[in-house]
Backbone bond lengths (Angstrom), bond angles and torsions (degrees), N, CA, C in turn:
res aa  C-N    CA-C-N  psi(-1)  N-CA   C-N-CA  omega(-1)  CA-C   N-CA-C  phi
1 X - - - 1.522 - - 1.576 109.63 -
2 X 1.290 115.72 -40.42 1.559 116.93 178.60 1.427 109.84 -64.08
3 X 1.375 122.53 -43.38 1.374 126.29 176.94 1.413 114.17 -54.47
4 X 1.395 117.68 -44.80 1.404 123.83 -175.74 1.528 106.02 -70.11
5 X 1.357 120.64 -36.82 1.400 125.16 178.75 1.614 110.14 -65.82
6 X 1.348 118.06 -37.45 1.431 118.04 173.85 1.417 117.18 -67.97
7 X 1.398 116.51 -33.62 1.395 122.70 177.88 1.595 107.07 -68.35
8 X 1.281 114.61 -40.32 1.504 116.87 -179.21 1.516 108.73 -65.52
9 X 1.366 118.07 -42.44 1.532 122.35 -177.71 1.607 103.55 -65.93
10 X 1.255 118.54 -38.26 1.486 118.62 -177.01 1.607 107.67 -67.28
11 X 1.322 115.89 -42.26 1.427 114.49 -177.18 1.459 114.12 -74.08
12 X 1.392 111.66 -27.69 1.595 116.38 173.72 1.597 111.37 -66.05
13 X 1.344 114.14 -38.03 1.317 117.10 -177.98 1.596 109.76 -71.70
14 X 1.373 113.20 -39.80 1.548 114.42 -179.94 1.520 103.77 -64.36
15 X 1.272 126.65 -49.24 1.426 123.26 -179.41 1.480 112.48 -58.91
16 X 1.400 117.51 -43.40 1.392 117.19 -179.11 1.528 117.11 -60.87
17 X 1.355 114.99 -45.95 1.417 120.74 176.85 1.510 113.75 -67.04
18 X 1.403 113.81 -32.26 1.602 115.36 172.73 1.444 108.73 -64.17
19 X 1.236 121.15 -37.53 1.577 121.84 -174.45 1.564 102.92 -72.38
20 X 1.319 115.50 -47.35 1.505 116.03 -177.95 1.515 114.73 -63.99
21 X 1.376 114.63 -33.27 1.424 115.71 175.34 1.524 113.18 -60.26
22 X 1.360 117.10 -41.69 1.424 122.65 -178.87 1.534 111.67 -69.49
23 X 1.309 113.57 -36.23 1.515 121.63 173.79 1.478 112.15 -59.84
24 X 1.325 116.92 -46.73 1.496 124.44 -179.54 1.557 106.16 -64.43
25 X 1.373 118.18 -49.17 1.411 116.35 177.64 1.501 122.41 -59.28
26 X 1.513 107.82 -39.31 1.403 111.02 173.10 1.580 115.57 -63.56
27 X 1.299 115.59 -39.91 1.444 123.36 178.48 1.522 111.67 -61.34
28 X 1.329 120.55 -44.41 1.396 126.90 -178.26 1.648 104.81 -67.02
29 X 1.261 120.54 -43.14 1.459 126.14 -176.68 1.513 107.62 -69.94
30 X 1.386 121.72 -37.16 1.408 121.57 175.50 1.571 110.12 -62.63
31 X 1.301 115.22 -53.62 1.504 117.00 -174.31 1.490 113.16 -67.31
32 X 1.365 117.25 -16.06 1.530 121.34 175.07 1.410 108.20 -89.50
33 X 1.427 121.86 -53.32 1.453 123.70 -167.46 1.466 113.93 -69.96
34 X 1.464 112.25 -45.46 1.507 118.05 -175.07 1.538 114.15 -54.73
35 X 1.406 113.52 -52.57 1.554 111.65 -179.05 1.585 113.52 -64.48
36 X 1.380 117.40 -31.34 1.489 119.39 178.21 1.463 108.09 -71.13
37 X 1.355 117.69 -39.40 1.510 118.93 177.80 1.410 112.79 -63.72
38 X 1.391 118.77 -41.78 1.511 119.13 177.61 1.478 113.69 -64.44
39 X 1.391 112.63 -39.05 1.493 115.23 178.91 1.575 108.41 -64.60
40 X 1.298 115.51 -39.87 1.487 118.37 -172.47 1.586 108.12 -72.80
41 X 1.321 117.76 -33.98 1.475 117.79 176.53 1.603 108.52 -71.58
42 X 1.189 116.26 -42.09 1.580 115.17 172.41 1.403 117.46 -56.63
43 X 1.247 115.13 -35.64 1.510 120.95 -175.90 1.506 114.40 -74.83
44 X 1.409 111.80 -20.33 1.562 118.19 173.11 1.475 115.20 -98.99
45 X 1.367 115.75 8.41 1.448 116.16 173.56 1.546 114.23 -102.08
46 X 1.329 112.22 147.22 1.505 111.81 177.08 1.527 107.94 -75.98
47 X 1.419 117.76 153.78 1.378 122.56 -168.88 1.590 110.29 -68.13
48 X 1.421 116.48 -33.20 1.459 116.03 179.03 1.574 112.75 -68.95
49 X 1.359 119.52 -26.91 1.428 121.22 -176.70 1.606 103.46 -75.66
50 X 1.312 116.77 -39.21 1.428 123.01 175.81 1.550 116.21 -58.21
51 X 1.344 113.73 -42.25 1.452 120.83 -178.94 1.517 110.63 -76.26
52 X 1.282 119.37 -28.69 1.507 126.73 176.20 1.509 110.40 -67.76
53 X 1.358 115.73 -44.22 1.448 118.85 -173.16 1.560 108.34 -144.52
54 X 1.420 119.50 75.22 1.489 118.51 -177.85 1.430 116.69 -59.29
55 X 1.365 122.17 -24.84 1.372 123.70 -173.29 1.615 113.35 -81.21
56 X 1.229 112.49 -23.60 1.520 117.50 -177.83 1.548 111.02 -73.79
57 X 1.284 114.09 125.73 1.439 121.65 -169.56 1.671 106.06 -94.75
58 X 1.272 118.45 -41.54 1.399 123.49 -169.94 1.480 108.44 -74.02
59 X 1.394 118.67 158.17 1.449 126.48 -173.51 1.579 104.45 -122.39
60 X 1.275 112.36 125.07 1.577 113.50 167.29 1.446 110.50 -77.08
61 X 1.436 111.43 169.81 1.478 119.29 -176.11 1.471 113.28 -66.16
62 X 1.273 116.19 -29.70 1.523 119.46 179.89 1.490 112.07 -80.55
63 X 1.303 116.49 -16.73 1.494 118.71 -177.87 1.415 110.81 -96.68
64 X 1.326 119.72 -16.37 1.464 122.08 179.94 1.607 112.96 -60.74
65 X 1.372 116.11 126.80 1.487 113.88 -170.70 1.584 105.22 -149.22
66 X 1.243 118.13 144.88 1.505 129.18 172.50 1.563 111.71 -97.82
67 X 1.361 120.42 1.05 1.344 122.04 -166.49 1.538 108.90 -64.44
68 X 1.299 117.89 -32.70 1.480 121.73 177.92 1.522 108.84 -58.13
69 X 1.388 114.75 -49.54 1.404 116.02 -179.80 1.523 115.17 -63.13
70 X 1.327 111.46 -34.98 1.522 112.65 178.32 1.547 108.14 -70.13
71 X 1.256 123.20 -31.67 1.388 124.75 176.59 1.455 113.75 -70.07
72 X 1.337 116.46 -36.55 1.457 121.41 175.99 1.520 111.94 -68.75
73 X 1.337 118.56 -41.56 1.570 121.23 -163.62 1.606 103.00 -91.42
74 X 1.299 117.11 -22.37 1.485 123.43 -176.79 1.627 111.96 -60.49
75 X 1.291 124.30 131.70 1.438 127.86 -178.15 1.651 105.88 -57.53
76 X 1.315 110.91 143.32 1.459 114.21 175.81 1.519 121.36 -56.25
77 X 1.343 112.15 -24.05 1.440 122.16 172.39 1.526 116.32 -63.35
78 X 1.319 111.55 -20.88 1.461 120.87 -176.73 1.553 111.60 -109.58
79 X 1.423 113.72 10.96 1.385 117.87 176.78 1.537 114.66 94.43
80 X 1.399 118.87 2.75 1.381 122.52 178.03 1.412 117.27 -95.92
81 X 1.308 118.95 -165.92 1.539 123.55 -176.33 1.550 110.67 -97.29
82 X 1.338 121.64 -14.07 1.434 125.97 178.26 1.523 114.34 69.69
83 X 1.321 121.42 30.71 1.416 121.16 -179.77 1.456 119.39 -64.63
84 X 1.387 113.59 -29.84 1.412 124.57 176.82 1.649 109.27 -57.77
85 X 1.264 116.78 -49.18 1.466 116.87 176.52 1.541 111.25 -68.02
86 X 1.275 116.58 -34.31 1.559 117.83 175.19 1.450 110.65 -63.50
87 X 1.282 122.44 -36.26 1.393 124.24 179.15 1.509 113.09 -62.18
88 X 1.395 114.46 -39.18 1.440 122.31 174.99 1.558 112.36 -66.26
89 X 1.397 118.18 -38.72 1.403 121.71 179.31 1.504 109.06 -67.04
90 X 1.379 116.70 -37.55 1.499 111.47 -177.53 1.547 113.35 -76.11
91 X 1.328 118.21 -12.04 1.383 118.36 179.45 1.530 115.27 -72.63
92 X 1.396 118.53 8.48 1.389 123.18 -175.74 1.496 110.78 -68.43
93 X 1.359 112.37 -17.16 1.531 114.63 -177.38 1.434 114.54 -69.97
94 X 1.435 117.46 -12.52 1.530 120.38 174.35 1.523 110.83 -63.66
95 X 1.317 123.06 -21.28 1.280 128.79 170.58 1.495 117.54 -54.89
96 X 1.359 113.17 -26.96 1.478 120.92 -179.34 1.410 112.39 -58.53
97 X 1.348 121.44 -53.62 1.380 124.09 -174.29 1.534 111.63 -63.42
98 X 1.292 116.60 -33.50 1.481 116.43 177.59 1.579 114.44 -62.83
99 X 1.367 113.25 -27.72 1.425 118.77 173.31 1.525 109.89 -81.97
100 X 1.304 117.53 -40.84 1.567 117.66 -164.59 1.526 107.62 -78.21
101 X 1.279 125.34 -32.82 1.398 126.67 -178.36 1.549 112.15 -56.49
102 X 1.277 125.24 -57.75 1.414 120.73 170.49 1.377 120.25 -54.44
103 X 1.405 118.88 -43.34 1.358 121.09 178.05 1.633 111.38 -60.46
104 X 1.394 115.94 -47.72 1.366 113.11 179.40 1.524 119.52 -64.87
105 X 1.396 112.08 -33.98 1.459 113.53 172.78 1.581 113.91 -65.10
106 X 1.370 116.51 -38.03 1.408 116.40 179.38 1.525 110.45 -68.72
107 X 1.292 123.50 -34.26 1.490 123.20 173.12 1.412 118.33 -70.34
108 X 1.282 114.53 -25.18 1.513 120.15 -173.99 1.606 108.45 -92.07
109 X 1.353 117.97 -28.65 1.466 121.23 -169.30 1.550 115.00 -119.64
110 X 1.372 114.70 -28.97 1.499 112.63 -178.03 1.562 108.81 -90.00
111 X 1.249 113.38 155.02 1.468 124.62 174.93 1.453 110.22 -98.57
112 X 1.290 119.07 118.51 1.472 122.67 176.38 1.476 105.71 -154.34
113 X 1.413 112.66 161.55 1.493 117.37 -175.58 1.487 113.17 -61.58
114 X 1.284 117.08 127.88 1.441 121.86 176.84 1.590 114.05 81.59
115 X 1.348 116.96 17.28 1.496 115.41 -179.34 1.447 115.89 -66.20
116 X 1.318 115.61 -19.93 1.585 120.52 -179.21 1.462 106.12 -78.56
117 X 1.243 125.54 -29.41 1.446 127.79 -172.58 1.627 110.77 -97.68
118 X 1.265 119.36 -14.25 1.385 124.25 -171.51 1.593 109.74 -67.85
119 X 1.395 117.71 -29.59 1.493 119.79 175.74 1.503 113.26 -62.51
120 X 1.321 115.87 -36.67 1.443 117.00 174.93 1.408 115.32 -72.53
121 X 1.406 118.80 -30.01 1.467 119.88 175.86 1.511 112.28 -68.38
122 X 1.303 115.79 -33.81 1.505 120.04 174.88 1.460 112.29 -55.89
123 X 1.327 113.04 -51.54 1.489 122.47 178.39 1.511 117.90 -64.40
124 X 1.389 113.63 -18.42 1.456 120.11 -174.19 1.508 109.43 -69.21
125 X 1.426 118.52 -22.34 1.467 120.16 175.79 1.452 114.19 -59.16
126 X 1.311 119.43 -21.55 1.379 121.53 -175.67 1.544 114.82 -88.02
127 X 1.356 114.38 -2.88 1.412 121.08 171.39 1.579 113.06 -71.11
128 X 1.240 116.58 -9.92 1.486 121.21 -175.76 1.630 106.69 -112.51
129 X 1.275 120.27 111.03 1.480 115.10 177.43 1.421 116.63 -63.55
130 X 1.370 110.91 165.81 1.606 119.86 -168.93 1.583 105.49 -68.43
131 X 1.312 116.67 -38.53 1.385 121.39 -179.35 1.398 115.70 -61.04
132 X 1.405 118.45 -32.03 1.362 124.63 175.45 1.501 116.57 -69.01
133 X 1.318 114.29 -38.52 1.466 121.08 176.81 1.463 116.01 -83.94
134 X 1.287 125.28 -15.72 1.357 129.56 -173.36 1.433 114.62 -53.54
135 X 1.399 116.53 -57.92 1.476 121.93 -174.90 1.562 111.01 -67.59
136 X 1.362 118.29 -47.49 1.486 116.97 -179.03 1.575 111.30 -59.37
137 X 1.418 115.08 -37.46 1.487 116.53 179.15 1.439 112.63 -68.68
138 X 1.340 118.66 -35.49 1.452 122.73 176.16 1.455 114.06 -67.64
139 X 1.308 118.99 -42.47 1.476 122.96 172.20 1.573 110.63 -62.36
140 X 1.272 122.66 -42.83 1.463 126.39 -178.38 1.537 106.14 -69.25
141 X 1.277 118.19 -47.26 1.475 118.53 -178.28 1.529 109.74 -67.52
142 X 1.318 118.44 -29.76 1.476 113.68 -175.46 1.553 106.03 -77.24
143 X 1.294 122.74 -27.31 1.395 122.13 177.68 1.449 113.69 -74.52
144 X 1.399 116.61 -19.96 1.499 124.57 178.65 1.529 109.52 -93.30
145 X 1.417 116.43 -3.73 1.447 116.64 178.29 1.534 114.39 80.60
146 X 1.325 114.54 16.65 1.516 120.14 -178.09 1.478 115.90 -108.09
147 X 1.422 116.64 2.35 1.395 115.51 174.10 1.526 111.45 -79.23
148 X 1.319 114.63 140.29 1.418 121.04 -173.45 1.484 117.21 82.74
149 X 1.274 112.92 16.38 1.556 118.14 179.78 1.511 110.82 -129.07
150 X 1.252 114.72 152.91 1.445 123.20 -175.67 1.536 105.82 -72.89
151 X 1.331 117.62 -24.06 1.516 116.68 178.13 1.408 110.13 -64.62
152 X 1.437 117.84 -45.45 1.509 119.47 -179.55 1.370 110.79 -63.43
153 X 1.397 124.34 -37.99 1.360 126.79 -178.83 1.628 108.42 -70.83
154 X 1.163 119.78 -32.47 1.497 123.76 175.63 1.465 109.33 -63.55
155 X 1.324 117.23 -46.32 1.490 123.50 -179.44 1.549 108.16 -59.36
156 X 1.378 115.51 -43.34 1.485 117.46 -178.08 1.455 110.26 -64.84
157 X 1.304 114.22 -46.68 1.531 116.25 177.74 1.423 115.45 -61.36
158 X 1.355 122.75 -43.01 1.401 122.84 172.37 1.478 112.40 -56.94
159 X 1.321 120.25 -45.24 1.417 123.68 -176.96 1.554 107.32 -64.96
160 X 1.233 121.42 -34.97 1.409 127.87 178.68 1.632 112.43 -64.66
161 X 1.341 108.89 -49.02 1.484 114.99 -168.01 1.440 115.07 -97.70
162 X 1.368 119.87 -23.76 1.492 121.80 -174.78 1.657 108.20 -65.07
163 X 1.290 124.97 -37.31 1.409 123.44 -177.57 1.551 110.47 -56.70
164 X 1.314 114.28 -54.43 1.449 120.90 -179.46 1.543 116.06 -67.54
165 X 1.306 114.58 -27.26 1.359 122.94 177.99 1.527 110.73 -75.05
166 X 1.346 117.38 -45.22 1.404 119.35 170.81 1.604 114.61 -62.01
167 X 1.375 118.79 -32.43 1.355 119.31 178.46 1.586 112.15 -68.54
168 X 1.455 111.20 -41.35 1.472 114.89 178.71 1.496 113.73 -68.83
169 X 1.341 115.16 -43.19 1.475 113.74 179.10 1.559 115.26 -69.06
170 X 1.245 113.24 -31.04 1.565 117.68 -178.50 1.570 108.57 -60.41
171 X 1.446 113.96 -48.76 1.430 117.01 -178.62 1.471 111.94 -60.84
172 X 1.308 120.64 -24.60 1.535 122.95 175.95 1.609 108.87 -80.27
173 X 1.345 113.68 -48.20 1.408 118.90 -172.66 1.614 110.59 -56.81
174 X 1.266 119.59 -34.73 1.447 122.87 178.95 1.498 116.84 -71.18
175 X 1.384 115.96 -15.67 1.489 119.16 170.22 1.403 114.60 -86.33
176 X 1.350 117.78 -5.47 1.479 117.13 175.47 1.570 106.81 -78.41
177 X 1.332 115.60 132.38 1.604 111.97 179.71 1.426 108.56 -64.24
178 X 1.320 110.86 140.37 1.458 119.06 176.40 1.496 114.20 -71.75
179 X 1.379 114.02 -22.59 1.462 117.21 179.25 1.521 114.83 -60.36
180 X 1.332 115.13 -23.64 1.535 119.64 179.51 1.572 106.49 -68.17
181 X 1.297 114.96 -41.64 1.458 114.07 175.59 1.392 116.23 -66.43
182 X 1.333 114.75 -39.47 1.485 121.28 176.34 1.617 107.70 -54.62
183 X 1.272 113.27 -47.36 1.428 117.66 -169.54 1.622 108.53 -70.94
184 X 1.366 119.10 -28.14 1.369 125.14 176.78 1.510 106.51 -78.39
185 X 1.246 122.32 -31.67 1.395 120.60 -179.62 1.642 109.19 -73.78
186 X 1.376 115.78 -32.44 1.459 117.20 178.74 1.561 108.56 -71.01
187 X 1.333 115.38 -30.60 1.513 113.79 173.31 1.539 117.51 -75.62
188 X 1.307 111.94 -1.61 1.513 114.96 170.94 1.588 109.91 103.39
189 X 1.427 120.45 9.12 1.349 119.97 179.65 1.559 114.84 -81.20
190 X 1.297 116.58 137.15 1.491 121.40 179.26 1.505 108.01 -69.99
191 X 1.347 117.05 167.76 1.402 118.97 176.62 1.589 113.35 -63.18
192 X 1.327 116.17 -39.25 1.477 123.17 176.84 1.513 107.33 -60.20
193 X 1.308 117.79 -47.08 1.457 120.71 -179.98 1.503 114.14 -59.95
194 X 1.432 114.88 -40.85 1.297 116.29 176.62 1.402 117.84 -63.55
195 X 1.438 117.73 -40.29 1.397 123.79 176.17 1.601 111.55 -59.70
196 X 1.319 113.48 -44.00 1.430 119.27 -173.79 1.504 114.58 -73.89
197 X 1.375 118.29 -37.33 1.407 123.14 -171.91 1.501 113.72 -103.48
198 X 1.379 119.37 -12.27 1.492 121.98 -174.42 1.455 105.59 -123.13
199 X 1.369 115.67 -64.89 1.616 119.78 -168.45 1.474 107.86 -63.91
200 X 1.352 123.65 -48.95 1.413 122.15 -177.88 1.458 113.02 -62.13
201 X 1.382 124.46 -49.34 1.459 119.59 178.42 1.553 112.68 -57.32
202 X 1.362 116.77 -38.26 1.442 117.32 179.31 1.579 112.33 -70.58
203 X 1.404 116.58 -28.03 1.312 119.30 176.84 1.482 120.64 -88.90
204 X 1.365 117.60 10.25 1.480 120.83 179.53 1.462 114.44 -50.33
205 X 1.381 121.29 -46.45 1.530 112.98 179.05 1.486 119.56 -55.84
206 X 1.355 109.29 -47.22 1.463 114.21 177.26 1.559 114.79 -68.35
207 X 1.299 118.65 -32.00 1.432 121.96 179.03 1.595 107.20 -64.30
208 X 1.393 111.18 -43.65 1.487 111.82 179.24 1.502 114.65 -67.23
209 X 1.363 115.41 -38.99 1.399 117.99 179.64 1.524 113.91 -66.24
210 X 1.392 117.60 -35.80 1.476 121.74 179.93 1.530 106.44 -74.40
211 X 1.312 114.70 -36.85 1.488 118.96 179.66 1.523 110.12 -61.03
212 X 1.418 117.92 -43.19 1.419 120.18 -177.81 1.629 107.91 -67.62
213 X 1.291 114.53 -40.01 1.429 119.28 -177.72 1.571 109.25 -60.43
214 X 1.259 117.61 -54.38 1.547 121.03 -177.69 1.595 103.21 -69.80
215 X 1.268 125.24 -36.19 1.428 119.06 174.33 1.449 114.83 -54.87
216 X 1.399 117.63 -46.23 1.411 120.17 179.92 1.551 111.12 -62.05
217 X 1.283 116.78 -36.07 1.525 121.34 -178.81 1.511 106.16 -61.03
218 X 1.221 119.39 -57.63 1.509 123.58 -174.28 1.469 110.52 -68.52
219 X 1.362 117.04 -38.30 1.548 121.08 -173.99 1.477 113.40 -60.11
220 X 1.346 109.74 -36.43 1.525 119.41 -175.96 1.484 112.49 -99.30
221 X 1.380 119.96 -1.39 1.445 122.76 -173.37 1.652 108.81 -71.37
222 X 1.188 117.54 133.42 1.464 125.20 177.57 1.437 119.77 -116.38
223 X 1.291 118.97 -40.71 1.448 126.39 -169.29 1.521 109.11 -62.17
224 X 1.315 119.71 -55.62 1.448 116.00 -178.53 1.471 116.96 -74.31
225 X 1.395 117.59 -31.22 1.369 119.41 172.36 1.511 112.10 -60.21
226 X 1.350 118.16 -37.98 1.472 120.76 174.24 1.451 110.40 -65.29
227 X 1.236 114.46 -45.71 1.593 118.81 -172.82 1.591 106.74 -65.14
228 X 1.295 123.65 -43.56 1.414 125.03 -171.18 1.565 113.50 -89.74
229 X 1.391 114.34 -30.65 1.521 112.97 -168.94 1.482 110.02 -119.17
230 X 1.320 123.47 8.94 1.555 121.22 -172.19 1.553 110.76 -63.33
231 X 1.367 115.69 -30.52 1.496 117.64 -176.44 1.499 114.93 -76.93
232 X 1.513 112.68 -13.62 1.565 112.58 -175.05 1.420 106.49 -129.71
233 X 1.361 122.27 98.75 1.446 129.71 -173.16 1.564 109.88 -64.22
234 X 1.422 114.58 -24.48 1.548 113.01 -179.87 1.445 111.43 -73.29
235 X 1.395 119.37 -10.83 1.444 117.34 178.79 1.538 116.02 -110.30
236 X 1.365 113.05 15.22 1.461 122.03 -176.09 1.529 112.04 -62.76
237 X 1.276 117.41 151.08 1.473 120.47 171.27 1.483 110.60 -97.53
238 X 1.362 128.16 164.30 1.449 126.15 -178.39 1.482 108.89 -56.27
239 X 1.213 131.11 -38.61 1.418 125.01 178.86 1.466 113.67 -56.84
240 X 1.294 119.50 -42.77 1.492 126.40 179.24 1.587 107.22 -66.64
241 X 1.385 115.24 -42.80 1.409 119.28 -174.87 1.474 108.81 -63.90
242 X 1.369 118.71 -46.82 1.478 122.64 -178.18 1.497 112.51 -64.55
243 X 1.324 116.31 -34.31 1.481 120.63 177.07 1.516 109.46 -65.88
244 X 1.265 117.39 -36.95 1.464 125.38 176.86 1.521 112.46 -63.39
245 X 1.311 109.82 -42.32 1.570 114.86 -178.99 1.483 104.62 -71.44
246 X 1.295 125.42 -35.47 1.434 124.47 -176.60 1.550 109.19 -70.96
247 X 1.295 117.90 -32.52 1.521 116.93 178.62 1.506 112.86 -91.09
248 X 1.430 119.82 -2.80 1.355 118.43 -176.73 1.512 114.52 -80.82
249 X 1.353 119.84 121.54 1.468 121.01 -178.52 1.540 111.05 -67.12
250 X 1.335 116.49 -37.96 1.515 118.63 -176.44 1.504 113.37 -77.53
251 X 1.415 117.48 -10.23 1.416 117.40 -172.57 1.600 107.82 -90.23
252 X 1.291 120.96 130.01 1.435 124.69 -175.14 1.626 106.69 -73.67
253 X 1.199 107.43 160.86 1.548 116.18 178.45 1.562 109.41 -73.21
254 X 1.259 119.08 -30.33 1.465 114.50 167.28 1.416 120.82 -57.62
255 X 1.386 116.85 -44.07 1.390 126.31 171.51 1.502 110.20 -55.45
256 X 1.346 116.34 -47.86 1.443 123.38 179.83 1.481 111.55 -56.04
257 X 1.257 117.18 -45.50 1.483 123.56 177.18 1.412 115.07 -67.36
258 X 1.306 117.53 -34.91 1.474 118.37 174.06 1.516 110.81 -69.36
259 X 1.372 119.58 -36.77 1.455 121.75 172.27 1.522 113.17 -57.82
260 X 1.316 115.21 -40.03 1.369 124.43 176.81 1.502 116.47 -60.77
261 X 1.390 113.39 -42.39 1.396 122.99 179.24 1.639 110.32 -65.36
262 X 1.374 109.41 -45.70 1.551 116.57 -179.94 1.560 106.79 -63.75
263 X 1.327 122.27 -34.24 1.340 126.04 177.11 1.583 111.70 -66.65
264 X 1.320 119.08 -37.89 1.403 124.53 -177.02 1.516 113.02 -79.57
265 X 1.320 116.26 -45.12 1.477 119.60 -166.05 1.589 112.70 -54.23
266 X 1.371 121.15 -43.08 1.436 121.79 -179.39 1.606 111.69 -56.57
267 X 1.384 111.03 -41.87 1.499 112.89 -178.82 1.658 111.82 -63.11
268 X 1.394 110.43 -46.44 1.435 117.57 -179.95 1.478 109.27 -59.77
269 X 1.348 119.33 -49.04 1.410 122.21 -178.29 1.448 115.23 -58.56
270 X 1.350 116.86 -36.42 1.466 118.99 178.00 1.380 112.88 -71.21
271 X 1.372 117.25 -39.99 1.456 117.95 173.94 1.533 119.17 -59.43
272 X 1.290 112.71 -34.56 1.518 124.55 -179.72 1.650 104.89 -72.16
273 X 1.359 114.69 -48.67 1.427 122.52 178.35 1.532 115.09 -58.79
274 X 1.331 113.16 -36.64 1.486 119.75 -179.34 1.517 115.67 -94.01
275 X 1.362 120.18 4.07 1.379 121.24 -170.50 1.555 109.31 -67.10
276 X 1.291 120.40 -38.46 1.482 122.46 -179.17 1.479 110.48 -66.19
277 X 1.295 117.07 -39.44 1.418 122.45 -175.78 1.530 113.98 -73.36
278 X 1.359 113.61 -29.89 1.464 123.75 -179.78 1.551 105.70 -74.71
279 X 1.341 122.56 -31.24 1.462 121.74 -172.32 1.562 116.34 -99.86
280 X 1.238 115.47 -10.28 1.390 114.63 176.35 1.448 116.08 -112.53
281 X 1.350 117.34 147.48 1.623 117.51 -175.09 1.501 101.40 -98.18
282 X 1.318 118.58 120.19 1.483 125.99 173.65 1.488 112.16 -76.88
283 X 1.355 120.49 -18.75 1.380 124.27 -176.79 1.568 115.09 -82.26
284 X 1.334 112.89 -7.51 1.479 116.18 -172.61 1.478 107.36 -63.30
285 X 1.302 122.60 123.14 1.445 127.21 -179.99 1.433 118.95 72.11
286 X 1.292 113.00 15.77 1.500 116.05 -172.63 1.624 111.95 -73.44
287 X 1.389 114.16 -23.87 1.423 121.55 -177.38 1.600 106.69 -96.76
288 X 1.238 121.79 18.99 1.535 120.46 -173.58 1.490 104.48 -112.54
289 X 1.328 114.60 149.06 1.524 121.31 176.17 1.496 104.99 80.59
């Protein structure tokens, strides 16, 4: 009887947690999808229809319009908000991976003095808050002639994201069997060829995960973008542009919602595109045969 009761309790717990899991998933989906859907619907609505009936969410066929997106993406010289150029400016963070991959490989594979402690030194940069570094960096970059330039902002973004990128990539590189590189060296491959043709393909999942992480850091970054680029709207990033839309009195809320959708879609698209690489382990069985 006690065994039957234990089995019943186990089945009850399994069913309970199974239901709770779906309740949590449904709750998270609602708080994520509903605000985005509301934002998307408002962005497709003309401002006069919104003003006439602010509480109505659905859109009729004759009200459906892409004029708000045209206004958001059109260059400022043509009367738009110039978000297309801002998207390109914000893509500077992709430079981070180009600098992080060689550094992570060197830390994980090469032997040098202090290589065991260098990982902690990389993370030590995050002991200093961004607000503490903002003014000294601005003064230093102003003396170097880099204030108000995308190059200066790119340097700041790389300095911010490369340490954690190297730390994340290093922890993955050390799990790749060294015998794979030894086999490549026996076949006559140089170290650069080994990294390009063997290590990087095997590390695609973690490269994608790290890339998404640093992309999110720079995509949403506002302080340094404001500090370096506030005087030149042509070099603004999307975070600056969206803040300008939010503060603009003459900008309609439908255009603001369209700008928010444009800011959100690249992140969502990257996550969906990277989903397969993030969930499968490409190193499984790499050292066999």
